[in-house]
C-alpha positions as CSV (number, residue, x, y, z in Angstrom):
1,X,-33.3,0.7,14.8
2,X,-30.0,-1.1,15.7
3,X,-31.2,-1.6,19.2
4,X,-34.5,-2.9,18.1
5,X,-32.8,-5.4,15.6
6,X,-30.1,-6.4,18.0
7,X,-32.2,-7.3,21.0
8,X,-33.7,-10.5,19.7
9,X,-30.2,-11.7,18.6
10,X,-28.8,-11.0,22.1
11,X,-31.7,-12.7,23.7
12,X,-31.3,-15.8,21.4
13,X,-27.5,-15.9,22.1
14,X,-28.2,-15.7,25.8
15,X,-30.6,-18.6,25.6
16,X,-28.1,-20.7,23.6
17,X,-25.5,-19.9,26.3
18,X,-27.8,-21.0,29.1
19,X,-28.7,-24.2,27.3
20,X,-25.0,-24.9,26.7
21,X,-24.2,-24.4,30.3
22,X,-27.0,-26.7,31.4
23,X,-25.9,-29.3,29.0
24,X,-22.4,-29.2,30.2
25,X,-23.5,-29.5,33.9
26,X,-25.7,-32.5,32.9
27,X,-22.7,-34.2,31.1
28,X,-20.4,-33.5,34.1
29,X,-22.9,-35.1,36.5
30,X,-23.2,-38.2,34.1
31,X,-19.4,-38.3,33.9
32,X,-19.0,-38.4,37.7
33,X,-21.8,-41.0,37.9
34,X,-20.1,-43.2,35.4
35,X,-16.6,-42.9,36.9
36,X,-17.7,-43.7,40.5
37,X,-17.4,-47.5,39.9
38,X,-14.1,-47.1,38.2
39,X,-12.8,-45.0,41.2
40,X,-14.0,-47.8,43.6
41,X,-12.3,-50.6,41.6
42,X,-8.9,-48.8,41.2
43,X,-8.8,-47.5,44.8
44,X,-9.7,-50.8,46.4
45,X,-7.4,-52.7,44.0
46,X,-4.5,-50.8,45.6
47,X,-5.4,-51.8,49.1
48,X,-4.5,-55.0,51.0
49,X,-7.2,-57.6,51.6
50,X,-7.5,-56.7,55.4
51,X,-8.3,-53.0,54.7
52,X,-11.0,-53.5,52.0
53,X,-14.5,-53.2,53.5
54,X,-17.8,-51.7,52.5
55,X,-17.6,-48.9,55.0
56,X,-14.1,-47.9,53.8
57,X,-14.4,-48.5,50.1
58,X,-14.4,-44.7,49.3
59,X,-11.3,-44.1,51.2
60,X,-7.8,-43.8,49.5
61,X,-5.3,-46.4,50.4
62,X,-3.3,-45.4,53.6
63,X,0.0,-46.6,52.0
64,X,1.3,-46.8,48.6
65,X,1.6,-50.5,47.3
66,X,0.4,-52.6,44.4
67,X,-2.3,-54.0,46.7
68,X,-4.1,-56.8,44.8
69,X,-2.7,-55.9,41.4
70,X,0.4,-58.1,41.7
71,X,-1.6,-61.1,42.8
72,X,-4.4,-60.5,40.1
73,X,-1.6,-60.2,37.4
74,X,0.0,-63.4,38.7
75,X,-3.3,-65.3,38.4
76,X,-4.6,-63.7,35.2
77,X,-1.3,-63.5,33.1
78,X,-1.5,-66.9,31.5
79,X,-5.2,-66.2,30.3
80,X,-4.2,-62.8,28.8
81,X,-2.3,-64.6,26.1
82,X,-5.2,-66.8,25.5
83,X,-7.5,-63.8,25.0
84,X,-4.9,-62.2,22.6
85,X,-4.7,-65.4,20.5
86,X,-8.5,-65.4,20.4
87,X,-9.2,-61.8,19.7
88,X,-6.7,-60.9,17.1
89,X,-7.4,-63.7,14.5
90,X,-11.1,-63.8,15.1
91,X,-11.3,-59.9,14.6
92,X,-9.2,-60.0,11.6
93,X,-11.0,-63.0,10.0
94,X,-14.4,-61.7,10.7
95,X,-13.5,-58.3,9.4
96,X,-12.1,-59.5,6.1
97,X,-15.0,-62.0,5.5
98,X,-17.5,-59.2,6.3
99,X,-15.8,-56.9,3.9
100,X,-15.9,-59.5,1.2
101,X,-19.6,-60.2,1.9
102,X,-20.5,-56.4,2.0
103,X,-18.6,-55.8,-1.2
104,X,-20.5,-58.6,-3.1
105,X,-23.9,-57.8,-1.6
106,X,-23.6,-54.1,-2.4
107,X,-21.7,-54.1,-5.8
108,X,-22.4,-57.5,-7.4
109,X,-26.0,-58.1,-6.5
110,X,-27.6,-61.4,-7.7
111,X,-31.1,-62.9,-7.4
112,X,-31.9,-63.3,-3.8
113,X,-29.0,-61.2,-2.5
114,X,-31.4,-58.9,-0.5
115,X,-33.1,-62.0,1.1
116,X,-29.7,-63.5,2.0
117,X,-28.7,-60.3,3.6
118,X,-31.8,-60.1,5.6
119,X,-31.3,-63.7,6.7
120,X,-27.8,-62.9,7.8
121,X,-28.9,-60.0,9.9
122,X,-31.1,-62.4,11.9
123,X,-27.9,-63.8,13.3
124,X,-27.3,-60.6,15.2
125,X,-30.4,-61.3,17.3
126,X,-29.9,-64.9,18.1
127,X,-29.2,-65.3,21.8
128,X,-26.0,-67.3,22.7
129,X,-27.9,-69.5,25.1
130,X,-30.4,-70.7,22.5
131,X,-27.7,-72.3,20.3
132,X,-25.2,-73.5,22.9
133,X,-26.0,-77.2,22.9
134,X,-26.2,-77.6,19.1
135,X,-23.1,-75.5,18.8
136,X,-21.1,-77.7,21.2
137,X,-22.4,-80.8,19.3
138,X,-21.3,-79.4,15.9
139,X,-17.8,-78.5,17.3
140,X,-17.4,-81.9,18.7
141,X,-18.3,-83.4,15.3
142,X,-15.6,-81.5,13.4
143,X,-13.0,-82.0,16.2
144,X,-12.7,-78.4,17.3
145,X,-14.5,-78.6,20.7
146,X,-12.2,-77.7,23.6
147,X,-9.5,-75.8,21.6
148,X,-8.8,-72.2,20.6
149,X,-9.5,-72.9,16.9
150,X,-13.1,-73.8,17.7
151,X,-13.6,-70.7,19.8
152,X,-12.2,-68.5,17.1
153,X,-14.6,-70.1,14.5
154,X,-17.5,-69.4,16.8
155,X,-16.7,-65.7,17.2
156,X,-16.0,-65.3,13.4
157,X,-19.4,-66.8,12.5
158,X,-21.2,-64.8,15.2
159,X,-19.5,-61.6,14.1
160,X,-20.3,-62.0,10.4
161,X,-23.8,-60.4,10.5
162,X,-22.4,-57.2,12.0
163,X,-19.4,-57.0,10.0
164,X,-21.3,-57.7,6.7
165,X,-23.9,-55.0,7.7
166,X,-21.2,-52.4,8.3
167,X,-19.3,-53.1,5.1
168,X,-22.3,-53.5,2.9
169,X,-23.7,-50.1,4.0
170,X,-20.2,-48.6,3.7
171,X,-19.6,-49.9,0.2
172,X,-23.0,-48.8,-0.9
173,X,-21.9,-45.2,-0.6
174,X,-18.8,-45.9,-2.8
175,X,-19.5,-44.7,-6.3
176,X,-20.4,-47.7,-8.5
177,X,-18.6,-46.0,-11.4
178,X,-15.3,-47.0,-9.8
179,X,-16.3,-50.7,-10.1
180,X,-17.5,-50.3,-13.6
181,X,-14.3,-48.5,-14.6
182,X,-12.2,-51.3,-13.1
183,X,-14.3,-53.8,-14.9
184,X,-13.8,-52.0,-18.2
185,X,-10.1,-52.2,-17.6
186,X,-10.3,-55.9,-17.2
187,X,-10.2,-56.4,-13.5
188,X,-12.1,-59.3,-12.0
189,X,-14.3,-59.5,-8.9
190,X,-11.4,-60.2,-6.4
191,X,-9.0,-57.9,-8.1
192,X,-11.4,-55.0,-7.8
193,X,-12.0,-55.9,-4.2
194,X,-8.3,-56.0,-3.2
195,X,-7.1,-53.0,-5.3
196,X,-10.0,-50.7,-5.3
197,X,-12.5,-51.4,-2.5
198,X,-10.1,-52.4,0.4
199,X,-8.0,-49.3,0.2
200,X,-11.2,-47.2,0.5
201,X,-12.6,-49.2,3.5
202,X,-10.1,-48.2,6.3
203,X,-12.7,-46.2,8.3
204,X,-15.2,-49.3,8.1
205,X,-12.3,-51.6,9.3
206,X,-11.7,-49.3,12.3
207,X,-15.4,-49.5,13.3
208,X,-15.5,-53.3,12.8
209,X,-12.2,-53.8,14.5
210,X,-13.1,-51.8,17.6
211,X,-16.5,-53.4,17.9
212,X,-15.4,-57.0,17.3
213,X,-12.3,-56.6,19.6
214,X,-14.4,-55.3,22.5
215,X,-17.2,-57.9,22.0
216,X,-14.8,-60.9,21.8
217,X,-12.6,-59.7,24.6
218,X,-15.5,-59.2,27.0
219,X,-17.4,-62.3,26.0
220,X,-17.8,-64.9,28.7
221,X,-20.3,-67.6,27.8
222,X,-18.5,-69.1,24.9
223,X,-15.1,-68.9,26.5
224,X,-16.5,-70.9,29.5
225,X,-18.3,-73.7,27.5
226,X,-16.2,-74.1,24.4
227,X,-12.6,-74.1,26.1
228,X,-12.5,-76.8,28.8
229,X,-8.9,-76.2,30.0
230,X,-9.0,-73.5,32.7
231,X,-5.5,-72.5,31.9
232,X,-6.4,-71.7,28.2
233,X,-9.7,-70.0,28.8
234,X,-10.1,-66.3,28.1
235,X,-9.3,-63.7,30.7
236,X,-13.0,-62.9,31.5
237,X,-13.5,-66.6,32.6
238,X,-10.3,-66.4,34.7
239,X,-11.5,-63.2,36.2
240,X,-14.7,-64.9,37.3
241,X,-12.6,-67.7,38.7
242,X,-10.9,-65.2,41.2
243,X,-14.0,-65.4,43.4
244,X,-13.5,-68.2,45.8
245,X,-16.2,-70.5,46.9
246,X,-16.3,-69.4,50.6
247,X,-14.3,-66.1,50.7
248,X,-13.5,-63.4,48.2
249,X,-10.4,-61.2,48.1
250,X,-12.1,-58.1,46.9
251,X,-9.0,-56.3,46.4
252,X,-7.6,-58.9,43.9
253,X,-11.0,-59.2,42.2
254,X,-11.2,-55.4,41.6
255,X,-7.7,-55.2,40.5
256,X,-8.3,-58.1,38.1
257,X,-11.4,-56.3,36.8
258,X,-9.3,-53.1,36.1
259,X,-6.5,-55.2,34.4
260,X,-9.1,-57.0,32.2
261,X,-10.7,-53.8,31.1
262,X,-7.5,-52.0,30.3
263,X,-7.0,-53.3,26.7
264,X,-10.5,-52.3,25.5
265,X,-10.1,-48.9,27.2
266,X,-6.7,-48.4,25.4
267,X,-8.3,-49.3,22.1
268,X,-11.1,-46.7,22.5
269,X,-8.6,-44.1,23.6
270,X,-6.3,-44.6,20.7
271,X,-8.8,-45.3,18.0
272,X,-11.9,-43.6,19.4
273,X,-11.8,-40.6,17.0
274,X,-11.4,-42.9,14.0
275,X,-14.4,-44.9,15.2
276,X,-16.6,-41.8,15.0
277,X,-15.1,-40.9,11.7
278,X,-16.0,-44.3,10.4
279,X,-19.6,-44.1,11.6
280,X,-20.0,-40.6,10.2
281,X,-18.5,-41.9,6.8
282,X,-21.8,-43.9,6.3
283,X,-20.9,-47.2,7.9
284,X,-24.3,-47.4,9.6
285,X,-26.4,-45.8,7.0
286,X,-28.8,-47.8,5.0
């Protein structure tokens, strides 16, 4: 009897073990496939310009040196600060305004609030190219074209649909009784927001912060068109300018690509687990 009952269980466990092994092999293949470009960039960035070639791009450098990293840093370092002064305020402002929008749209609904929220979401699907000319005209009319304040404004406005979506769905899962209890105690709309809702929304802020930081840091088109001074353009634009008109120092370009990608990589390494927790906490549930 024990043997008869135990056989199906052993067979099921064996199938699960085989499925897990196949899954791990598949993930390992995908990991190698994903890391191949990273390997090529890192390795060729460590080589000198005369050694980099298509036929030898897989080979490790013959001698230890900074290769193109020193040159890439010298050329990109002025633009790193430009990207930092862009990303930090744009991420914080868009996150705060998105939290305020999400709080009002989820806990203080008014007539037309759902329609307003739907219209805001359309902003997520508007291509950058389609609004480029009216955007520049508008920035010129308010005196913000060509400076960092104008670019920060662009990224804040463009990030509001996403940040509002995340916070609205997150706050929708917060018990309404907390807001009602605070209202009974005499707290107003903003007081409830700052003292009750904000302390509860750290997971949503992590999700929004990582997403906005990554998007703004990697964005190219707005940085190229809104900022006219090459010395103040974001690092992605400066990276594109590393390619010469007639010749390209591939070791410098690849080293520059690695340096440009490092901040977003570090953000995901440090905050990646909190990003998953924020999503699992309901920040993308309707």
